[in-house]
C-alpha positions as CSV (number, residue, x, y, z in Angstrom):
1,M,99.1,108.8,105.8
2,K,97.8,109.4,109.1
3,Q,96.2,112.9,109.7
4,V,97.8,114.9,112.1
5,I,95.5,117.8,113.6
6,V,96.5,120.4,115.7
7,S,93.8,123.0,116.6
8,D,95.1,126.5,115.7
9,A,94.2,127.7,119.3
10,R,96.5,125.2,120.8
11,L,99.2,125.8,118.1
12,Q,99.1,129.6,119.1
13,Q,99.2,128.9,122.8
14,A,102.0,126.9,122.6
15,A,104.1,129.1,120.1
16,A,103.3,131.7,122.9
17,E,104.9,129.7,125.4
18,G,108.2,129.3,123.5
19,M,110.1,127.0,121.1
20,D,110.0,124.0,123.7
21,A,106.3,124.0,123.9
22,F,105.8,124.7,120.3
23,L,107.8,121.6,119.3
24,D,106.4,119.5,122.2
25,C,102.7,120.5,120.7
26,I,103.7,119.1,117.2
27,I,105.4,116.2,118.4
28,D,102.4,115.2,120.7
29,A,100.1,115.8,117.9
30,V,102.2,113.2,115.7
31,N,102.9,110.9,118.4
32,S,99.2,110.7,119.5
33,S,98.3,109.6,115.9
34,I,100.6,106.5,115.9
35,A,99.2,106.0,119.6
36,G,102.8,106.8,120.9
37,E,104.2,103.6,119.0
38,L,107.0,104.3,116.4
39,T,107.4,101.3,115.0
40,A,108.3,99.9,111.2
41,E,104.2,99.7,110.8
42,T,103.6,103.2,112.2
43,M,106.4,104.8,110.5
44,A,104.6,103.9,107.1
45,E,101.8,105.9,108.1
46,L,103.8,109.1,108.6
47,N,105.9,111.2,105.9
48,S,109.5,111.7,106.2
49,Q,109.2,115.0,107.9
50,Q,107.2,113.6,110.9
51,I,109.4,110.7,111.2
52,T,112.5,112.9,111.3
53,L,110.8,115.2,114.0
54,L,109.9,112.2,116.2
55,A,113.6,110.9,115.9
56,Y,114.9,114.1,117.0
57,S,112.7,114.0,119.8
58,I,113.9,110.4,120.8
59,L,117.6,111.3,120.2
60,R,117.4,114.6,122.6
61,S,115.7,112.5,125.4
62,E,117.9,109.8,125.2
63,V,121.2,111.7,124.8
64,M,120.2,114.5,127.5
65,D,119.4,111.9,129.9
66,G,121.8,109.2,129.5
67,G,124.1,110.1,126.5
68,F,124.9,107.9,123.2
69,V,125.7,104.9,125.5
70,Q,122.0,104.7,126.8
71,L,120.6,105.6,123.2
72,I,122.2,102.5,121.9
73,H,121.8,100.4,124.7
74,N,117.8,101.0,124.6
75,G,118.0,100.0,120.9
76,Y,118.2,103.0,118.9
77,G,121.4,102.6,117.3
78,P,120.0,101.0,114.2
79,F,117.5,103.7,113.8
80,F,119.9,106.6,114.0
81,F,123.1,105.0,112.5
82,R,121.6,102.8,109.9
83,N,119.1,105.2,108.3
84,P,119.0,108.5,106.7
85,F,118.2,110.3,109.8
86,G,121.6,112.3,109.6
87,T,120.9,113.3,106.1
88,A,117.5,114.5,107.0
89,I,118.5,116.5,109.9
90,R,121.5,118.2,107.7
91,Q,118.6,119.3,105.2
92,W,117.0,120.7,108.2
93,G,120.2,123.0,108.3
94,L,121.8,120.9,111.4
95,A,125.1,120.2,109.6
96,D,127.2,120.2,112.8
97,L,124.8,117.8,114.3
98,K,125.1,115.5,111.4
99,G,128.9,115.8,112.0
100,L,128.5,114.7,115.7
101,L,126.1,112.0,114.6
102,N,128.9,110.4,112.0
103,R,131.5,110.5,114.8
104,A,128.9,108.7,116.8
105,Q,128.4,106.3,114.1
106,K,132.0,105.3,114.0
107,L,131.9,104.4,117.6
108,Y,128.5,102.6,117.2
109,Q,130.0,100.6,114.7
110,R,132.8,99.5,116.8
111,Y,131.0,99.1,120.0
112,H,127.5,98.5,119.6
113,E,127.2,94.6,120.4
114,E,128.9,95.3,123.9
115,I,126.7,98.2,124.3
116,E,123.5,96.5,123.4
117,R,123.9,93.3,125.2
118,D,121.0,92.6,127.8
119,C,122.5,93.4,131.2
120,T,121.6,94.5,135.2
121,D,121.6,98.1,136.3
122,E,124.9,97.6,137.5
123,E,126.3,96.4,134.4
124,F,124.5,99.1,132.4
125,M,125.9,101.7,134.5
126,A,129.4,100.3,134.1
127,L,129.0,100.8,130.5
128,F,129.8,104.6,130.7
129,E,133.1,103.8,132.1
130,R,133.8,101.1,129.8
131,F,133.1,103.5,126.8
132,P,134.6,106.9,127.5
133,A,134.9,107.6,124.1
134,F,131.4,108.8,123.9
135,D,131.8,111.4,126.7
136,D,132.9,114.1,124.2
137,L,130.1,113.6,122.0
138,D,127.6,113.5,124.8
139,D,129.3,116.8,125.9
140,Q,128.9,118.4,122.6
141,F,125.4,117.3,122.2
142,V,124.3,118.9,125.6
143,E,126.4,122.1,124.7
144,N,124.6,122.5,121.6
145,E,121.3,121.3,122.2
146,E,119.6,124.7,122.7
147,Q,121.0,125.9,119.5
148,W,119.7,122.9,117.6
149,T,116.4,122.4,119.2
150,A,115.7,126.1,118.0
151,A,116.7,125.4,114.6
152,V,114.4,122.4,114.5
153,A,111.4,124.5,116.0
154,F,112.3,127.1,113.2
155,Y,112.4,124.5,110.4
156,V,109.2,123.1,111.7
157,D,107.3,126.2,112.0
158,E,108.6,127.3,108.1
159,H,107.2,123.9,107.2
160,L,104.3,123.5,109.3
161,T,101.8,122.0,106.7
162,D,104.5,119.0,106.4
163,F,104.0,118.2,110.0
164,V,100.3,119.0,110.7
165,E,96.9,119.9,109.9
166,I,95.8,123.3,111.4
167,Q,92.0,123.1,112.2
168,K,90.4,126.4,113.0
């Protein structure tokens, strides 16, 4: 396992800035430990808690930027819908996010081959019109993102040593 170290001073500063800064501090430290490359090889260097946190960060970024269509098109579908991410996030207390992912998984199974195809920017933009079934899921994610992120921050704070080693 990679050793992920955060200085106590940096962690205290981030916590004082709020939940987003706190999470970013932890996520940045985990990302730095694997040189920002989440691959099968680097995942073997992390524990399941660290992987789940990085996955939440990816999910949040992708869905907030372009919804589930973008997440799937960018190749993250298998990572979220063919792995135990939903189960892990439910164990963190986010059962309603797990439910949203279950609904997205059904659409993923139906449409992923079309969405994952290489395409031009114009064709990519047309995917949003072709797959409106994702719109409600995108909206639900956006509406709940702050609450879910707060729950993730709380979980990480309560289990901090599962994510990083704090150095004085």
